[in-house]
C-alpha positions in Angstrom: 0.6 -15.7 -7.5 0.3 -11.2 -7.1 -3.4 -11.5 -6.7 -2.5 -14.1 -3.8 -0.1 -12.2 -2.5 -2.6 -8.7 -2.5 -5.2 -11.3 -0.5 -2.5 -12.3 2.1 -1.3 -8.6 2.4 -4.6 -7.7 3.3 -5.9 -10.2 5.7 -2.4 -9.2 7.6 -4.1 -6.3 8.7 -6.2 -8.8 10.7 -2.9 -9.9 12.9 -1.9 -7.6 15.7 0.7 -5.2 14.1 2.3 -1.6 14.7 -0.2 0.6 13.3 1.1 1.4 9.3 3.8 -1.2 9.9 2.1 -4.0 7.4 3.0 -6.0 3.8 0.1 -3.7 2.3 1.7 -0.6 1.0 4.6 -3.2 -0.4 1.5 -5.5 -2.4 0.4 -2.7 -3.7 3.4 -1.3 -5.4 4.0 -5.0 -6.2 0.5 -5.3 -8.0 1.0 -2.3 -9.5 4.1 -3.4 -11.2 2.6 -7.0 -11.8 -1.0 -6.8 -12.6 -2.5 -5.1 -15.2 -3.4 -1.8 -14.9 -7.1 -1.9 -14.6 -6.4 -4.3 -12.1 -3.6 -3.3 -10.3 -6.1 -0.5 -8.7 -9.8 -2.0 -8.5 -8.8 -5.4 -7.1 -6.6 -4.4 -3.6 -8.9 -1.1 -3.1 -12.0 -3.4 -2.8 -10.3 -5.6 -1.0 -8.6 -2.8 1.6 -12.3 -1.4 1.5 -14.0 -4.5 2.7 -11.4 -5.0 5.3 -11.5 -1.1 6.5 -15.2 -2.0 7.3 -14.6 -5.3 9.2 -11.8 -3.9 11.2 -13.6 -0.4 11.5 -16.9 -1.5 12.2 -16.3 -5.4 14.1 -13.2 -4.8 15.3 -12.8 -1.3 16.3 -16.7 -0.5 16.8 -16.4 2.8 15.3 -18.1 4.2 12.2 -16.0 4.5 8.9 -18.5 6.5 7.0 -17.9 8.6 3.9 -14.0 8.8 5.3 -13.5 5.6 3.4 -13.0 7.4 0.0 -9.8 9.4 1.3 -8.8 5.8 2.6 -9.7 4.6 -1.0 -8.3 6.8 -3.3 -5.0 7.3 -0.2 -4.3 3.4 -1.0 -5.2 3.7 -5.1 -2.1 5.9 -5.1 0.3 3.4 -4.1 -0.7 0.8 -6.8 -0.3 3.9 -9.3 3.0 4.3 -8.0 3.6 0.9 -8.7 3.1 1.6 -12.4 6.8 3.1 -12.6 8.1 0.0 -11.9 5.8 -2.0 -14.7 9.0 -1.8 -17.5 11.8 -1.7 -15.1 12.2 -2.0 -11.7 15.9 -0.7 -11.4 17.4 0.4 -8.1 16.8 4.1 -8.0 12.9 3.9 -9.5 12.3 0.5 -7.0 13.8 3.3 -3.9 11.3 6.1 -5.7 8.4 4.3 -5.4 9.3 2.9 -1.9 9.3 6.9 -1.1 6.5 7.7 -2.8 3.8 5.4 -2.6 3.6 6.0 1.5 4.6 9.5 0.8 1.4 9.5 -1.6 -0.9 7.5 1.2 0.4 10.3 3.4 -1.2 13.2 2.1 -3.9 12.1 0.9 -5.5 10.4 4.4 -4.1 13.1 6.6 -5.4 15.5 4.2 -8.8 13.4 4.7 -8.4 13.2 8.3 -8.3 16.6 8.9 -10.8 17.6 5.9 -13.7 15.2 7.6 -12.8 14.8 11.3 -13.0 17.3 13.9 -9.9 16.3 15.4 -7.7 19.2 14.1 -9.0 22.7 13.1 -10.0 23.3 10.1 -7.7 26.5 9.3 -3.8 25.8 7.7 -3.0 25.3 11.3 -5.0 22.5 11.7 -3.8 20.4 8.7 -0.2 21.5 9.3 -1.1 19.9 12.9 -2.5 16.8 11.1 0.5 16.4 9.1 2.7 16.6 11.9 0.6 14.4 14.0 1.1 11.6 11.5 4.7 11.3 11.0 5.6 8.2 13.1 3.1 7.0 11.3 4.5 8.0 7.8 7.9 7.1 8.5 6.8 3.2 9.6 5.0 3.0 6.3 8.2 3.8 4.0 10.3 1.4 6.6 7.2 -1.1 6.1 7.2 -0.6 2.2 10.7 -1.0 1.9 11.1 -4.1 3.6 8.1 -6.0 1.7 8.6 -4.5 -1.3 12.2 -5.5 -1.6 10.6 -9.2 0.1 7.8 -9.4 -2.9 10.2 -7.8 -5.7 13.2 -10.1 -5.1 11.0 -13.1 -4.6 9.2 -12.7 -7.5 12.6 -12.3 -9.4 14.4 -15.1 -7.6 11.3 -17.8 -8.8 11.3 -16.1 -12.4 15.1 -16.8 -12.7 14.5 -20.4 -11.1 11.4 -20.6 -13.5 13.7 -19.5 -16.5 16.3 -21.7 -15.5 14.5 -25.0 -15.2 12.4 -24.2 -18.3 16.0 -24.0 -20.0 17.1 -27.4 -19.1 14.4 -29.2 -19.6 13.8 -28.0 -23.3 17.4 -28.4 -24.0 
């Protein structure tokens, strides 16, 4: 079920949506919390890199290049943050993760934009300008992470409790 959520979330990138408002970050946190540690990073990152290649080269008609390394690291960082929720997904940990995941992505990916593109001068002021330009996207990332992670984690808890209840009725 966790793999399916990740696959469907990656496919949702192909449906028109606001930039940086998709189920991907929530799915990465969910996968980080529920998949085996090794699989929680490589599996979604490979899917996201493949979808980036298709989106960038064939839909947007741009060249992806070596910058994809920053994107892959940024996506992987969200799954790693999901590890905070492996043992106990308490409310404070959940809210910390839904903030920390998009923050890690924002910091890594915007650094990659500043470092790899010629859009901003390679100075401290250029780096700050790049981070400021990304703030609207960052806000959407935090909001979508909170929304979709709540749906995934809440749905999973509901499904797990219903399944446990049904198993206790059939065994007793």
